[in-house]
C-alpha positions in Angstrom: 0.0 0.0 0.0 1.6 3.2 -1.1 -0.8 5.8 0.2 -3.8 6.2 2.5 -6.9 8.2 1.9 -8.0 9.7 5.3 -11.3 11.6 5.8 -12.7 13.3 8.9 -16.3 14.4 9.4 -18.2 16.2 12.1 -21.5 14.3 11.3 -23.7 15.7 14.1 -25.4 12.4 14.9 -25.7 9.0 13.1 -28.9 7.7 14.8 -31.0 7.5 11.6 -30.5 4.6 9.1 -30.5 7.1 6.2 -27.6 9.1 7.6 -25.6 6.0 8.3 -26.2 4.8 4.7 -25.3 8.2 3.2 -22.0 8.5 5.2 -21.0 4.9 4.3 -21.8 5.5 0.6 -19.8 8.7 0.6 -16.8 7.1 2.3 -16.9 4.2 -0.1 -17.2 6.4 -3.2 -14.3 8.5 -2.1 -12.3 5.3 -1.6 -11.6 6.2 2.0 -9.1 3.9 3.9 -9.4 5.5 7.3 -12.3 7.7 8.5 -12.7 9.8 11.7 -16.3 10.5 12.7 -17.0 13.2 15.3 -20.2 13.8 17.2 -21.7 10.3 16.4 -24.1 10.7 19.4 -24.1 6.9 19.9 -24.9 6.3 23.6 -22.5 3.7 25.2 -21.3 2.6 21.7 -24.5 0.7 21.0 -25.0 2.4 17.6 -21.7 1.3 16.3 -23.1 -2.2 15.8 -25.5 -0.6 13.3 -22.7 0.8 11.1 -22.3 -1.0 7.8 -19.6 -3.7 7.9 -19.4 -4.1 4.1 -16.5 -1.7 3.3 -15.2 -0.9 6.8 -14.7 -4.0 8.9 -13.0 -2.4 11.9 -14.8 0.3 13.9 -13.4 1.8 17.1 -15.7 4.0 19.2 -15.8 5.9 22.4 -18.1 4.8 25.3 -20.1 7.3 27.3 -23.5 7.8 28.9 -24.7 11.1 27.3 -25.9 11.1 23.7 -24.3 14.5 23.1 -20.8 13.3 22.1 -18.9 10.4 20.6 -16.2 9.7 18.2 -15.6 6.8 15.9 -12.7 5.5 13.8 -13.3 3.3 10.8 -10.7 1.3 8.9 -11.4 -0.3 5.6 -10.8 -3.9 4.7 -8.0 -2.9 2.3 -5.8 -1.6 5.1 -3.8 -4.4 6.8 -4.2 -2.9 10.3 -3.6 -4.6 13.6 -4.5 -2.7 16.8 -2.1 -2.8 19.7 -3.6 -0.4 22.3 -6.9 1.5 22.7 -7.2 4.4 25.1 -10.6 6.2 25.6 -11.9 9.2 27.4 -14.6 8.2 29.9 -16.6 11.2 28.8 -16.6 10.1 25.1 -14.6 13.0 23.7 -11.7 11.1 22.2 -10.2 7.7 21.5 -6.6 6.8 20.7 -5.9 3.7 18.7 -2.3 2.5 18.4 -1.6 -0.1 15.8 0.5 -1.3 12.9 -0.2 -1.0 9.2 
């Protein structure tokens, strides 16, 4: 792999199926390898299970109790990524994922 296409979005909530589908289609059409999603508004990470697993097979998300925050990191199937360490903010404001490509 010679280059990576990385995209970051402030999506202001992904709780509707239409918005999840639109984001996934946009990321796939742009051939995104790694995506950073801000303000997912998934409470306790439950919504991440509803994200499409077709193009992005690895999703990392923050856990929290309020539905006013949340971040998510998606890595496509084409990226040979192995995670080594995950560190999260208990308030859901950030997530650090250390790994190898």
